[in-house]
Steps between C-alpha positions, in 0.01 A plus 500: 500500500613855435422813704205683345611714207271795415599460132270194485193726479672685215592175316137397527387822346750450214381144436133607522572767230673245280195267542259792426690582178473151383153438594323801331132436480501211740305541819682395825592605851851479638631511847845471674456233763724293727768621734667734251170701505511569867723792602760392764454135456800274409447283199651295236578749217232363270214718403158335552229629272125407479311564188118440458343483163231325298726534191748241619599383150594861396683556834697174480609587145619848598682376806690248290610781258636680806707198588280328757505113518164338554532254782135385491244499773663577845324756703321626194686458179869564584734688272859562595771724371863423518813710493801344319295195432507353864433778760132540558397865524125498470209268596185607324174324584209537256151462647139527402367843638305334792766256609491444871867417534600826329266711721649334807861593384396857463317503829803353680733762339275773600475363863887501526529853359248620741628349822869533575477264796337224284770570237777443756342185623501371137855610447612306818315189379662518166851555639441202743395279210810599301721438807340156579456367144796645313523446118408137532154593651399739219191288414390509851549868549160595339323238704656643816333834437153358429360494855602860558350611162176314573476647841528861372251424217247359749518806712430725196163328434 
């Protein structure tokens, strides 16, 4: 994990502009999600982006033109972008406009942005998972955060 970099918000805006230029005439919504979208929160330096659209074929085609790789259905339809062929820089999740999982990701991001104490608790959990699991436990890292995320989401309802 890296300390929060305020440039992540700027990099998202640049990417959103590139996507907008490619998808002229396509209706969609786009959000910066994940830890890089929360000021002050340490994160892996990979931008997480959520897009919602009913025009998924057109969106997918445009994303591929921008260098995104379609990884199939994984938390929506996952597209990734790589730097130098092997360093992931972007995770873009394409959803239908009413997708529950997407709405939850945005709600969780907003909760962390609104509550510094909650954000600190999440940061501590993430660091604890990294310290305990190391590189060998990367697949368990996301699972280790699930209980916390679900708890926050249940309090928002």
